[in-house]
C-alpha positions as CSV (number, residue, x, y, z in Angstrom):
1,V,-92.9,-46.3,37.3
2,Q,-92.9,-49.4,39.4
3,L,-95.2,-52.2,38.4
4,Q,-96.5,-55.0,40.5
5,A,-98.0,-58.1,38.9
6,S,-100.2,-60.4,40.9
7,G,-102.9,-63.0,40.5
8,G,-101.0,-66.0,39.3
9,G,-101.6,-69.5,40.7
10,L,-102.3,-73.1,40.0
11,V,-105.4,-73.8,38.0
12,Q,-106.9,-76.8,36.1
13,A,-107.1,-76.8,32.3
14,G,-110.3,-75.0,31.3
15,G,-110.2,-72.7,34.3
16,S,-109.6,-69.0,34.6
17,L,-107.4,-66.5,36.4
18,R,-107.3,-62.8,36.5
19,L,-103.9,-61.1,36.6
20,S,-103.4,-57.6,37.9
21,C,-100.7,-55.1,37.2
22,S,-100.7,-52.1,39.5
23,A,-98.6,-49.1,39.1
24,S,-97.0,-46.7,41.5
25,T,-97.6,-43.5,39.7
26,L,-100.5,-41.7,38.1
27,S,-98.6,-41.2,34.9
28,F,-99.1,-45.0,34.3
29,N,-102.3,-44.0,32.6
30,R,-100.5,-42.5,29.7
31,Y,-98.5,-45.7,29.0
32,F,-99.2,-48.5,26.7
33,V,-99.4,-51.7,28.8
34,G,-98.3,-55.1,27.6
35,W,-98.5,-58.5,29.1
36,F,-95.7,-61.0,28.2
37,R,-95.0,-64.5,29.3
38,Q,-92.0,-66.8,29.5
39,A,-92.3,-70.5,29.8
40,P,-89.3,-72.6,31.0
41,G,-86.7,-72.9,28.3
42,K,-88.5,-70.5,26.0
43,E,-88.1,-66.9,25.0
44,R,-90.4,-64.2,26.4
45,E,-93.4,-63.7,24.2
46,F,-96.0,-61.0,23.8
47,V,-99.4,-62.0,25.0
48,S,-101.6,-58.9,24.9
49,G,-101.5,-55.1,25.0
50,I,-103.8,-52.2,25.7
51,S,-103.5,-48.5,24.7
52,W,-103.5,-45.8,27.4
53,S,-107.1,-45.0,26.7
54,G,-108.2,-48.6,26.7
55,D,-109.7,-48.2,23.3
56,A,-107.2,-50.4,21.4
57,T,-106.3,-53.9,22.5
58,F,-104.0,-56.4,20.9
59,Y,-103.6,-60.2,21.4
60,A,-101.2,-62.9,20.3
61,D,-102.9,-65.4,18.0
62,S,-102.4,-68.1,20.6
63,V,-104.6,-66.4,23.2
64,K,-107.1,-64.5,21.1
65,G,-110.6,-65.3,22.1
66,R,-109.5,-66.7,25.5
67,F,-107.7,-63.8,27.2
68,T,-109.1,-60.3,27.8
69,I,-107.0,-57.3,28.6
70,S,-108.5,-54.2,30.3
71,R,-107.4,-51.3,32.5
72,D,-108.9,-49.2,35.2
73,T,-107.4,-45.7,35.1
74,D,-109.0,-44.8,38.5
75,K,-107.1,-47.6,40.1
76,N,-103.9,-47.3,38.1
77,T,-104.3,-51.0,37.3
78,A,-104.3,-53.2,34.2
79,Y,-105.8,-56.6,34.1
80,L,-105.5,-59.8,32.1
81,L,-108.3,-62.3,32.3
82,L,-107.1,-65.7,31.4
83,S,-109.9,-68.1,30.4
84,S,-110.1,-71.6,28.9
85,L,-106.6,-72.1,30.1
86,K,-104.4,-74.8,28.6
87,P,-101.3,-76.5,30.0
88,E,-99.3,-74.7,27.3
89,D,-100.3,-71.4,28.9
90,T,-98.1,-72.3,31.9
91,A,-95.5,-69.5,32.3
92,V,-94.4,-66.6,34.3
93,Y,-96.5,-63.6,33.2
94,Y,-95.0,-60.1,33.2
95,C,-96.7,-56.8,32.7
96,A,-94.8,-53.9,31.2
97,A,-95.3,-50.3,30.3
98,R,-94.2,-48.6,27.2
99,D,-93.6,-44.8,27.1
100,G,-93.8,-44.2,23.4
101,I,-96.1,-43.7,20.5
102,G,-98.0,-46.8,19.3
103,W,-98.0,-50.3,20.5
104,S,-95.3,-53.0,20.2
105,R,-95.0,-56.7,20.7
106,Q,-91.3,-56.4,21.1
107,S,-90.2,-56.7,24.8
108,R,-87.2,-54.4,24.1
109,N,-89.6,-51.5,23.4
110,Y,-91.0,-51.5,26.9
111,D,-89.5,-49.3,29.5
112,Y,-90.8,-50.6,32.8
113,W,-91.4,-54.2,34.0
114,G,-93.1,-55.9,36.9
115,Q,-91.6,-58.8,38.7
116,G,-93.8,-61.5,37.1
117,T,-96.4,-63.8,38.4
118,L,-96.4,-67.6,37.8
119,V,-99.4,-69.3,36.2
120,T,-99.5,-73.0,36.2
121,V,-102.1,-74.9,34.3
122,S,-102.5,-78.6,35.1
123,S,-104.0,-81.1,32.7
Protein backbone atom coordinates (compact mmCIF):
# COMPACT_ATOMS: atom_id res chain seq x y z
CA VAL A 1 0.00 0.00 0.00
CA GLN A 2 1.43 3.36 -1.00
CA LEU A 3 -0.03 6.44 0.63
CA GLN A 4 0.07 9.98 -0.66
CA ALA A 5 -0.67 12.82 1.72
CA SER A 6 -1.54 16.25 0.36
CA GLY A 7 -3.36 19.45 1.18
CA GLY A 8 -0.93 21.16 3.50
CA GLY A 9 -0.06 24.80 3.23
CA LEU A 10 0.20 28.14 4.98
CA VAL A 11 -2.89 29.38 6.76
CA GLN A 12 -3.68 32.07 9.31
CA ALA A 13 -4.75 31.19 12.80
CA GLY A 14 -8.44 30.40 12.87
CA GLY A 15 -8.39 29.15 9.31
CA SER A 16 -9.00 25.72 7.86
CA LEU A 17 -7.31 23.15 5.66
CA ARG A 18 -8.33 19.77 4.37
CA LEU A 19 -5.68 17.10 4.15
CA SER A 20 -6.09 14.10 1.89
CA CYS A 21 -4.53 10.67 2.04
CA SER A 22 -4.92 8.66 -1.13
CA ALA A 23 -3.97 5.01 -1.41
CA SER A 24 -2.67 2.96 -4.28
CA THR A 25 -4.67 -0.15 -3.62
CA LEU A 26 -8.28 -1.08 -3.10
CA SER A 27 -7.35 -3.06 0.00
CA PHE A 28 -6.77 0.30 1.69
CA ASN A 29 -10.42 0.17 2.61
CA ARG A 30 -9.80 -2.61 5.11
CA TYR A 31 -7.12 -0.68 6.98
CA PHE A 32 -7.46 1.55 9.99
CA VAL A 33 -6.15 4.97 8.99
CA GLY A 34 -4.38 7.32 11.31
CA TRP A 35 -3.10 10.85 11.04
CA PHE A 36 0.00 11.85 12.93
CA ARG A 37 1.99 15.05 13.10
CA GLN A 38 5.50 16.04 13.97
CA ALA A 39 6.52 19.55 14.88
CA PRO A 40 10.16 20.67 14.75
CA GLY A 41 12.07 19.29 17.68
CA LYS A 42 9.16 17.20 18.89
CA GLU A 43 8.17 13.58 18.68
CA ARG A 44 5.58 12.35 16.24
CA GLU A 45 2.16 12.34 17.85
CA PHE A 46 -1.19 10.80 17.10
CA VAL A 47 -3.81 13.25 15.86
CA SER A 48 -6.78 11.23 14.67
CA GLY A 49 -7.84 7.82 13.40
CA ILE A 50 -10.74 6.19 11.61
CA SER A 51 -11.85 2.60 11.33
CA TRP A 52 -12.06 0.80 8.01
CA SER A 53 -15.83 1.25 7.96
CA GLY A 54 -15.68 4.88 9.00
CA ASP A 55 -18.00 4.17 11.92
CA ALA A 56 -15.41 4.75 14.61
CA THR A 57 -13.25 7.84 14.89
CA PHE A 58 -10.65 8.87 17.41
CA TYR A 59 -9.00 12.17 18.23
CA ALA A 60 -6.22 13.50 20.38
CA ASP A 61 -7.51 15.78 23.09
CA SER A 62 -5.60 18.69 21.60
CA VAL A 63 -7.61 18.59 18.37
CA LYS A 64 -10.97 17.26 19.51
CA GLY A 65 -13.75 19.53 18.35
CA ARG A 66 -11.53 21.24 15.78
CA PHE A 67 -10.42 18.44 13.45
CA THR A 68 -12.65 15.98 11.63
CA ILE A 69 -11.53 12.73 10.07
CA SER A 70 -13.43 10.94 7.34
CA ARG A 71 -12.88 8.51 4.49
CA ASP A 72 -14.36 7.86 1.07
CA THR A 73 -14.07 4.19 0.22
CA ASP A 74 -15.08 4.78 -3.40
CA LYS A 75 -12.11 7.09 -3.84
CA ASN A 76 -9.71 5.11 -1.66
CA THR A 77 -9.03 8.30 0.24
CA ALA A 78 -9.08 9.49 3.82
CA TYR A 79 -9.40 13.11 4.85
CA LEU A 80 -8.56 15.26 7.81
CA LEU A 81 -10.35 18.61 8.03
CA LEU A 82 -8.40 21.01 10.19
CA SER A 83 -10.47 23.90 11.52
CA SER A 84 -9.90 26.69 14.03
CA LEU A 85 -6.21 26.23 13.46
CA LYS A 86 -3.70 27.45 15.99
CA PRO A 87 0.01 28.21 15.59
CA GLU A 88 0.74 25.16 17.73
CA ASP A 89 -0.85 22.99 15.04
CA THR A 90 2.12 23.75 12.80
CA ALA A 91 3.75 20.46 11.87
CA VAL A 92 4.32 17.92 9.16
CA TYR A 93 1.21 15.78 8.99
CA TYR A 94 1.47 12.13 8.06
CA CYS A 95 -1.19 9.59 7.21
CA ALA A 96 -0.65 5.96 8.01
CA ALA A 97 -2.47 2.67 7.58
CA ARG A 98 -2.68 -0.09 10.10
CA ASP A 99 -3.26 -3.68 9.05
CA GLY A 100 -4.48 -5.10 12.29
CA ILE A 101 -7.37 -5.47 14.64
CA GLY A 102 -8.43 -2.38 16.52
CA TRP A 103 -7.05 1.09 16.57
CA SER A 104 -3.83 2.45 17.98
CA ARG A 105 -2.28 5.81 18.75
CA GLN A 106 1.20 4.33 18.64
CA SER A 107 3.05 5.05 15.44
CA ARG A 108 4.98 1.78 15.70
CA ASN A 109 1.71 -0.10 15.16
CA TYR A 110 1.19 1.31 11.68
CA ASP A 111 2.42 -0.57 8.64
CA TYR A 112 2.33 2.00 5.85
CA TRP A 113 3.12 5.70 5.82
CA GLY A 114 2.69 8.61 3.48
CA GLN A 115 5.44 11.13 2.89
CA GLY A 116 3.93 13.93 4.98
CA THR A 117 2.49 17.30 4.16
CA LEU A 118 3.49 20.52 5.91
CA VAL A 119 0.90 22.64 7.68
CA THR A 120 2.04 26.07 8.82
CA VAL A 121 -0.28 28.23 10.89
CA SER A 122 0.67 31.88 11.27
CA SER A 123 -0.45 33.99 14.20
